[in-house]
N, CA, C and O atoms as a MOPAC input file, in Angstrom:
PM7 MOZYME 1SCF
protein

 N    165.31500 1   100.59700 1    66.62900 1
 C    164.24900 1   100.62600 1    67.61500 1
 C    163.63000 1   102.07500 1    67.50600 1
 O    164.34000 1   103.08000 1    67.49100 1
 N    162.20300 1   102.10600 1    67.43000 1
 C    161.66000 1   103.36500 1    67.27900 1
 C    162.22400 1   104.37300 1    68.46400 1
 O    162.82300 1   104.00500 1    69.47500 1
 N    161.93900 1   105.54000 1    68.15200 1
 C    162.30400 1   106.57100 1    69.34000 1
 C    161.38200 1   106.34900 1    70.51900 1
 O    160.21300 1   106.05600 1    70.26900 1
 N    161.79900 1   106.46200 1    71.84600 1
 C    161.05900 1   106.17100 1    72.91900 1
 C    161.39100 1   104.87000 1    73.60900 1
 O    161.10100 1   104.67800 1    74.79000 1
 N    162.12800 1   103.80000 1    72.70000 1
 C    162.34700 1   102.62300 1    73.25100 1
 C    161.20500 1   101.56200 1    73.21200 1
 O    161.31700 1   100.50100 1    73.82700 1
 N    160.20600 1   101.84400 1    72.54300 1
 C    159.12300 1   100.90100 1    72.45400 1
 C    159.16900 1   100.33200 1    71.02600 1
 O    159.35100 1   101.04500 1    70.03900 1
 N    158.97100 1    98.85600 1    70.97700 1
 C    158.67000 1    98.27100 1    69.80100 1
 C    157.32700 1    98.36600 1    69.39500 1
 O    156.46000 1    98.35200 1    70.26800 1
 N    156.97200 1    98.47400 1    68.03700 1
 C    155.64900 1    98.51200 1    67.64400 1
 C    154.89700 1    97.32100 1    67.81300 1
 O    155.35800 1    96.31000 1    67.28200 1
 N    153.78700 1    97.23100 1    68.47300 1
 C    152.95900 1    96.08500 1    68.64700 1
 C    152.31700 1    95.27800 1    67.35400 1
 O    152.06500 1    95.93800 1    66.34600 1
 N    152.11500 1    94.20300 1    67.36800 1
 C    151.54600 1    93.56900 1    66.20100 1
 C    149.92900 1    94.11900 1    66.07100 1
 O    149.27600 1    94.45400 1    67.05900 1
 N    149.44300 1    94.14700 1    64.76700 1
 C    148.18100 1    94.54200 1    64.82100 1
 C    147.20500 1    93.54400 1    65.37800 1
 O    147.42900 1    92.34600 1    65.20400 1
 N    146.18900 1    93.92400 1    66.00400 1
 C    145.21300 1    93.06900 1    66.84600 1
 C    144.62400 1    92.09300 1    65.79300 1
 O    144.64100 1    92.42900 1    64.60800 1
 N    144.11000 1    90.91200 1    66.16900 1
 C    143.57600 1    90.24600 1    65.32000 1
 C    142.03500 1    90.59200 1    65.29000 1
 O    141.50100 1    90.96500 1    66.33500 1
 N    141.29200 1    90.47600 1    64.10200 1
 C    139.96200 1    91.03400 1    64.17700 1
 C    139.10500 1    90.03000 1    65.19300 1
 O    139.32600 1    88.85200 1    65.47200 1
 N    138.14100 1    90.84200 1    65.60500 1
 C    137.27700 1    90.27500 1    66.65600 1
 C    136.32600 1    89.37500 1    66.17000 1
 O    135.64900 1    89.65900 1    65.18100 1
 N    136.19600 1    88.22000 1    66.82400 1
 C    135.23300 1    87.15000 1    66.28500 1
 C    133.75100 1    87.89200 1    66.10000 1
 O    133.29800 1    88.74300 1    66.86500 1
 N    133.19200 1    87.44000 1    65.06700 1
 C    131.80100 1    88.03100 1    64.93000 1
 C    130.86600 1    87.67800 1    66.19400 1
 O    130.96200 1    86.56900 1    66.72000 1
 N    130.06500 1    88.53300 1    66.61500 1
 C    129.12300 1    88.31600 1    67.75600 1
 C    127.85900 1    87.76600 1    67.36300 1
 O    127.04000 1    88.28200 1    66.60200 1
 N    127.77300 1    86.50400 1    68.04500 1
 C    126.56100 1    85.99400 1    67.67400 1
 C    125.26800 1    86.69400 1    68.25000 1
 O    125.35500 1    87.19900 1    69.36900 1
 N    124.16700 1    86.75200 1    67.61200 1
 C    122.98500 1    87.59000 1    68.01100 1
 C    122.24900 1    86.50100 1    68.98500 1
 O    122.08000 1    85.33100 1    68.64200 1
 N    121.82300 1    87.04900 1    70.27700 1
 C    121.08800 1    86.21500 1    71.14700 1
 C    119.89300 1    86.23000 1    70.59200 1
 O    119.42300 1    87.16600 1    69.94500 1
 N    119.22800 1    84.90300 1    70.89800 1
 C    117.72900 1    84.82900 1    70.71500 1
 C    116.92000 1    85.54000 1    71.50900 1
 O    117.18400 1    85.66900 1    72.70400 1
 N    115.96200 1    86.02700 1    71.01200 1
 C    114.88600 1    87.08100 1    71.64900 1
 C    114.00400 1    85.96800 1    72.34100 1
 O    113.63500 1    84.94400 1    71.76600 1
 N    113.71000 1    86.30600 1    73.67500 1
 C    112.95300 1    85.54500 1    74.38100 1
 C    111.40200 1    85.47500 1    73.75600 1
 O    110.84800 1    86.46500 1    73.27800 1
 N    110.88700 1    84.36000 1    73.82100 1
 C    109.54300 1    84.41100 1    73.06500 1
 C    108.54100 1    85.39000 1    73.75700 1
 O    108.47800 1    85.59400 1    74.97000 1
 N    107.79300 1    85.94500 1    72.81800 1
 C    106.85300 1    87.02500 1    73.29700 1
 C    105.68000 1    86.52900 1    74.19600 1
 O    105.01700 1    87.35800 1    74.82000 1
 N    105.41200 1    85.20700 1    74.27600 1
 C    104.36200 1    84.63700 1    75.02700 1
 C    104.98500 1    84.32300 1    76.53100 1
 O    104.27300 1    83.75200 1    77.35700 1
 N    106.27300 1    84.69800 1    76.83900 1
 C    106.72900 1    84.39300 1    78.17200 1
 C    106.13900 1    85.14600 1    79.03900 1
 O    106.04100 1    86.36600 1    78.90200 1
 N    105.58000 1    84.33600 1    80.25100 1
 C    104.87700 1    85.02400 1    81.16900 1
 C    105.71200 1    86.03900 1    82.02600 1
 O    106.85100 1    85.79800 1    82.42700 1
 N    105.08900 1    87.08700 1    82.24100 1
 C    105.77300 1    88.10200 1    83.43300 1
 C    105.95200 1    87.53500 1    84.68300 1
 O    105.09000 1    86.73600 1    85.04600 1
 N    106.85600 1    87.76500 1    85.40100 1
 C    106.92100 1    87.23400 1    86.89700 1
 C    106.94900 1    88.36000 1    87.74700 1
 O    106.37100 1    88.22000 1    88.82500 1
 N    107.57600 1    89.61900 1    87.47200 1
 C    107.57300 1    90.74400 1    88.42100 1
 C    106.59400 1    91.69900 1    88.03500 1
 O    106.42400 1    91.84800 1    86.82500 1
 N    105.90400 1    92.38900 1    88.84100 1
 C    104.86300 1    93.37700 1    88.49300 1
 C    104.98900 1    94.63300 1    89.30900 1
 O    105.58100 1    94.61600 1    90.38800 1
 N    104.46200 1    95.68700 1    88.83100 1
 C    104.31200 1    96.94000 1    89.49000 1
 C    102.75900 1    97.13400 1    89.92100 1
 O    101.81000 1    97.09300 1    89.13800 1
 N    102.69400 1    97.33000 1    91.16900 1
 C    101.23800 1    97.60400 1    91.79100 1
 C    101.04700 1    99.15200 1    91.87500 1
 O    101.91800 1    99.92200 1    92.28200 1
 N     99.76200 1    99.52800 1    91.42800 1
 C     99.37800 1   101.08300 1    91.41100 1
 C     98.18700 1   101.05900 1    92.16500 1
 O     97.33100 1   100.20200 1    91.94700 1
 N     98.05000 1   101.97600 1    93.08500 1
 C     96.69000 1   102.15800 1    93.77800 1
 C     95.96500 1   103.23200 1    92.83600 1
 O     96.38600 1   104.38800 1    92.81100 1
 N     95.02200 1   102.88800 1    92.16900 1
 C     94.32100 1   103.83100 1    91.31000 1
 C     93.33500 1   104.71600 1    92.03200 1
 O     93.39600 1   105.94300 1    91.96000 1
 N     92.37200 1   104.02800 1    92.76900 1
 C     91.46100 1   104.73200 1    93.48300 1
 C     90.94500 1   103.94400 1    94.63300 1
 O     91.45700 1   102.86500 1    94.93300 1
 N     89.80400 1   104.52800 1    95.37400 1
 C     89.39400 1   103.93700 1    96.62100 1
 C     87.96000 1   104.43600 1    96.84300 1
 O     87.49200 1   105.42600 1    96.28100 1
 N     87.33000 1   103.68500 1    97.68600 1
 C     85.90200 1   104.10000 1    98.10300 1
 C     86.05100 1   105.06500 1    99.08200 1
 O     86.81000 1   104.68400 1    99.97300 1
 N     85.54300 1   106.32600 1    99.26500 1
 C     85.75400 1   107.21900 1    99.92200 1
 C     85.28300 1   106.69700 1   101.52500 1
 O     85.81900 1   107.19500 1   102.51400 1
 N     84.41000 1   105.82800 1   101.61500 1
 C     83.98200 1   105.40500 1   102.85500 1
 C     84.97600 1   104.42500 1   103.46300 1
 O     85.02800 1   104.14700 1   104.66100 1
 N     85.73800 1   103.94700 1   102.53600 1
 C     86.76200 1   102.96100 1   103.06900 1
 C     88.10800 1   103.55800 1   103.33500 1
 O     89.04800 1   102.87100 1   103.73500 1
 N     88.19200 1   104.83800 1   103.11200 1
 C     89.65200 1   105.57600 1   103.27400 1
 C     90.33800 1   105.14500 1   104.43900 1
 O     91.49600 1   104.74700 1   104.31300 1
 N     89.74300 1   105.16800 1   105.66300 1
 C     90.54500 1   104.60700 1   106.76400 1
 C     91.07900 1   103.31000 1   106.90500 1
 O     92.18200 1   103.15000 1   107.42800 1
 N     90.33900 1   102.28200 1   106.44900 1
 C     90.73100 1   100.91600 1   106.30400 1
 C     91.87300 1   100.88200 1   105.20500 1
 O     92.83900 1   100.13700 1   105.37300 1
 N     91.76300 1   101.72500 1   104.02600 1
 C     92.92900 1   101.58200 1   103.03800 1
 C     94.20700 1   102.16700 1   103.46500 1
 O     95.30000 1   101.78000 1   103.05200 1
 N     94.01900 1   103.14800 1   104.34000 1
 C     95.14600 1   103.91800 1   104.91500 1
 C     95.94100 1   103.11600 1   105.94500 1
 O     97.16100 1   103.16900 1   106.09900 1
 N     94.91100 1   102.22700 1   106.75400 1
 C     95.78100 1   101.20600 1   107.62500 1
 C     96.46400 1   100.13500 1   107.01900 1
 O     97.45700 1    99.58100 1   107.49000 1
 N     95.78600 1    99.80200 1   105.74000 1
 C     96.40500 1    98.57000 1   105.19100 1
 C     97.64400 1    98.93400 1   104.45100 1
 O     98.58200 1    98.13800 1   104.41400 1
 N     97.71200 1   100.31700 1   103.74500 1
 C     98.81700 1   100.87800 1   103.15400 1
 C     99.91100 1   100.94900 1   104.25400 1
 O    101.02600 1   100.51800 1   103.96000 1
 N     99.71800 1   101.40200 1   105.36400 1
 C    100.55700 1   101.72500 1   106.54800 1
 C    101.33800 1   100.36300 1   106.93600 1
 O    102.54300 1   100.27500 1   107.17500 1
 N    100.34900 1    99.28300 1   106.94400 1
 C    101.16100 1    98.14900 1   107.38000 1
 C    101.93800 1    97.26800 1   106.16800 1
 O    102.92100 1    96.54400 1   106.33100 1
 N    101.25900 1    97.51900 1   104.97500 1
 C    102.03100 1    97.00000 1   103.76700 1
 C    103.17600 1    97.60600 1   103.34000 1
 O    104.07600 1    96.91700 1   102.86000 1
 N    103.30400 1    99.06500 1   103.46500 1
 C    104.41400 1    99.56200 1   103.03400 1
 C    105.53000 1   100.15400 1   104.20600 1
 O    106.65100 1   100.61600 1   103.99600 1
 N    104.87200 1    99.98600 1   105.40600 1
 C    105.91000 1   100.55200 1   106.55700 1
 C    105.87600 1   101.98000 1   106.71600 1
 O    106.84000 1   102.55000 1   107.22700 1
 N    104.75400 1   102.68500 1   106.28800 1
 C    104.91200 1   104.11200 1   106.29900 1
 C    104.34100 1   104.50300 1   107.71400 1
 O    103.83200 1   103.63800 1   108.42700 1
 N    104.42500 1   105.69700 1   108.07500 1
 C    103.82700 1   106.30700 1   109.18700 1
 C    102.38400 1   106.59000 1   108.90200 1
 O    102.07200 1   106.52800 1   107.71300 1
 N    101.44100 1   106.88900 1   109.76400 1
 C    100.08800 1   107.06400 1   109.64700 1
 C     99.91600 1   108.21600 1   108.71500 1
 O     99.14800 1   108.13900 1   107.75600 1
 N    100.78200 1   109.53200 1   109.04300 1
 C    100.56400 1   110.66400 1   108.20300 1
 C    100.99500 1   110.46600 1   106.83700 1
 O    100.38800 1   111.01800 1   105.91900 1
 N    102.11300 1   109.63200 1   106.60700 1
 C    102.67700 1   109.41000 1   105.30500 1
 C    101.58900 1   108.45400 1   104.54300 1
 O    101.33100 1   108.61600 1   103.35000 1
 N    101.11300 1   107.66600 1   105.17100 1
 C    100.19900 1   106.68300 1   104.68400 1
 C     98.89200 1   107.37300 1   104.12000 1
 O     98.46400 1   107.05900 1   103.01000 1
 N     98.32000 1   108.24100 1   104.84600 1
 C     97.28700 1   109.11600 1   104.58900 1
 C     97.55200 1   109.89800 1   103.25500 1
 O     96.76100 1   109.84900 1   102.31300 1
 N     98.69500 1   110.60800 1   103.23500 1
 C     99.24200 1   111.40900 1   102.24800 1
 C     99.28800 1   110.46700 1   100.92400 1
 O     98.86000 1   110.83400 1    99.83000 1
 N     99.84700 1   109.25000 1   101.17400 1
 C     99.84200 1   108.47900 1    99.92400 1
 C     98.72000 1   108.06500 1    99.39600 1
 O     98.57200 1   108.04200 1    98.17500 1
 N     97.68000 1   107.64200 1   100.33400 1
 C     96.23500 1   107.15000 1    99.85000 1
 C     95.68400 1   108.47400 1    99.19800 1
 O     95.12500 1   108.34300 1    98.10900 1
 N     95.77800 1   109.69300 1    99.72500 1
 C     95.13000 1   110.83000 1    99.12400 1
 C     95.70900 1   111.13900 1    97.80000 1
 O     95.02600 1   111.72500 1    96.95900 1
 N     96.97200 1   110.76700 1    97.55600 1
 C     97.44600 1   111.22600 1    96.26600 1
 C     97.23200 1   110.17900 1    95.10900 1
 O     97.82900 1   110.28000 1    94.03700 1
 N     96.34500 1   109.17000 1    95.39200 1
 C     96.17200 1   108.02700 1    94.37500 1
 C     95.74300 1   108.85700 1    93.05800 1
 O     95.34000 1   110.00900 1    93.22000 1
 N     95.81300 1   108.33000 1    91.80500 1
 C     96.76200 1   107.20100 1    91.72700 1
 C     98.14800 1   107.26600 1    91.91800 1
 O     98.72200 1   108.24700 1    91.44400 1
 N     98.83700 1   106.37500 1    92.54800 1
 C    100.24900 1   106.22200 1    93.00100 1
 C    100.73800 1   104.94300 1    92.82600 1
 O     99.98800 1   103.98600 1    93.01700 1
 N    101.96000 1   104.77600 1    92.47100 1
 C    102.76600 1   103.40700 1    92.44000 1
 C    102.91800 1   103.01300 1    93.77600 1
 O    103.30200 1   103.80900 1    94.63300 1
 N    102.62300 1   101.74000 1    94.03800 1
 C    102.72600 1   101.05400 1    95.57500 1
 C    103.95000 1   100.42500 1    95.69700 1
 O    104.76900 1   100.75600 1    96.55400 1
 N    104.14800 1    99.43400 1    94.79900 1
 C    105.42300 1    98.51600 1    94.85300 1
 C    105.70600 1    98.19400 1    93.57300 1
 O    104.93400 1    98.22900 1    92.61500 1
 N    107.02400 1    97.83000 1    93.59900 1
 C    107.82900 1    97.52100 1    92.27100 1
 C    108.38300 1    96.07000 1    92.57100 1
 O    108.67600 1    95.70300 1    93.70900 1
 N    108.50700 1    95.22800 1    91.36600 1
 C    109.12500 1    93.99100 1    91.44100 1
 C    108.47700 1    93.03200 1    92.47100 1
 O    109.15700 1    92.44600 1    93.31300 1
 N    107.15100 1    92.89600 1    92.37000 1
 C    106.28100 1    92.03400 1    93.21500 1
 C    106.09000 1    90.71100 1    92.50200 1
 O    105.84700 1    90.73100 1    91.29500 1
 N    106.18100 1    89.55200 1    93.16100 1
 C    105.90600 1    88.36700 1    92.32800 1
 C    104.37500 1    88.26300 1    92.03400 1
 O    103.57200 1    89.04700 1    92.54000 1
 N    104.04700 1    87.35000 1    91.27000 1
 C    102.71100 1    87.03200 1    90.93700 1
 C    101.76300 1    86.81300 1    92.09100 1
 O    100.71700 1    87.45700 1    92.17100 1
 N    102.15800 1    85.80400 1    93.09100 1
 C    101.41700 1    85.52900 1    94.11700 1
 C    101.20200 1    86.65100 1    95.01200 1
 O    100.10900 1    86.90800 1    95.51800 1
 N    102.27100 1    87.31700 1    95.19600 1
 C    102.15100 1    88.35400 1    96.24900 1
 C    101.18500 1    89.47600 1    95.78300 1
 O    100.40600 1    90.05900 1    96.53700 1
 N    101.32900 1    89.71900 1    94.42000 1
 C    100.56500 1    90.88700 1    93.90600 1
 C     99.03500 1    90.61100 1    93.87100 1
 O     98.18300 1    91.48000 1    94.05700 1
 N     98.77800 1    89.26900 1    93.60700 1
 C     97.36600 1    88.78200 1    93.66800 1
 C     96.80600 1    89.04300 1    95.07400 1
 O     95.66700 1    89.47700 1    95.25000 1
 N     97.63900 1    88.76600 1    96.04000 1
 C     97.16000 1    88.70300 1    97.31000 1
 C     96.84000 1    90.05200 1    97.77200 1
 O     95.79000 1    90.27700 1    98.37500 1
 N     97.82700 1    91.09400 1    97.47400 1
 C     97.61600 1    92.45200 1    97.58200 1
 C     96.39800 1    93.07700 1    96.94300 1
 O     95.65100 1    93.81700 1    97.58400 1
 N     96.21500 1    92.78800 1    95.73900 1
 C     95.15000 1    93.03400 1    94.87300 1
 C     93.76100 1    92.73200 1    95.67200 1
 O     92.88400 1    93.56700 1    95.89300 1
 N     93.75000 1    91.59800 1    95.99200 1
 C     92.40500 1    90.86400 1    96.62200 1
 C     92.16700 1    91.66500 1    98.00900 1
 O     91.04100 1    92.08100 1    98.28400 1
 N     93.16100 1    91.84300 1    98.78600 1
 C     92.98200 1    92.52000 1   100.00100 1
 C     92.36300 1    93.91000 1    99.99400 1
 O     91.38500 1    94.27100 1   100.64800 1
 N     93.13800 1    94.67300 1    99.09600 1
 C     92.64600 1    95.99800 1    98.88200 1
 C     91.30600 1    96.10300 1    98.13100 1
 O     90.46700 1    96.97600 1    98.35300 1
 N     91.19600 1    95.14000 1    97.23800 1
 C     89.65400 1    95.29100 1    96.53800 1
 C     88.66500 1    94.89100 1    97.62200 1
 O     87.55900 1    95.43200 1    97.62100 1
 N     88.95500 1    94.04100 1    98.49300 1
 C     88.07200 1    93.69600 1    99.64000 1
 C     87.84900 1    94.86900 1   100.53500 1
 O     86.81200 1    94.90300 1   101.19700 1
 N     88.79500 1    95.91500 1   100.62600 1
 C     88.42200 1    96.87900 1   101.50900 1
 C     88.03300 1    98.24800 1   100.59900 1
 O     87.86500 1    99.30900 1   101.20000 1
 N     87.91600 1    98.19900 1    99.35700 1
 C     87.14100 1    99.03000 1    98.53300 1
 C     88.26600 1    99.94200 1    97.73000 1
 O     88.05000 1   101.10300 1    97.38200 1
 N     89.34300 1    99.32000 1    97.52300 1
 C     90.45400 1    99.98700 1    96.82600 1
 C     90.62800 1    99.29800 1    95.35800 1
 O     90.32000 1    98.12500 1    95.14800 1
 N     91.12500 1   100.11300 1    94.44000 1
 C     91.14400 1    99.55300 1    93.19600 1
 C     92.78200 1    99.74400 1    92.83400 1
 O     93.36100 1   100.83100 1    92.81900 1
 N     93.35300 1    98.51900 1    92.56400 1
 C     94.82900 1    98.50100 1    92.26800 1
 C     94.93400 1    97.73100 1    91.13200 1
 O     94.28800 1    96.70700 1    90.90300 1
 N     95.87300 1    98.31400 1    90.33200 1
 C     96.30400 1    97.68100 1    88.93400 1
 C     97.62700 1    97.04500 1    89.01100 1
 O     98.47000 1    97.41500 1    89.82900 1
 N     97.82400 1    96.08800 1    88.16700 1
 C     98.92900 1    95.14600 1    88.05000 1
 C     99.72000 1    95.56000 1    86.73500 1
 O     99.12700 1    95.33200 1    85.68100 1
 N    100.80700 1    96.05800 1    86.66800 1
 C    101.60800 1    96.30000 1    85.36200 1
 C    102.72400 1    95.34400 1    85.17000 1
 O    103.44100 1    95.42400 1    84.17300 1

């Protein structure tokens, strides 16, 4: 018996070859989007601030700072339906929102 009272372990069996996963097709439709407020019409600023306030749950002061710091990321991980709804709402108020 080797010194220390431990028997030598048998060598480990070689690992099975790792199968490569198939890459998803490039044409797969994206399901989650990031929305960015790019710009807005100056005359529509109060309406945009109110909408951002209700949409993001910010205070009035934070909503104003958010809108004034455009372009700024609004939401991440938004579904396609919800993103289209948000874009149309803000577009109707005079805002420009992009979907990435």
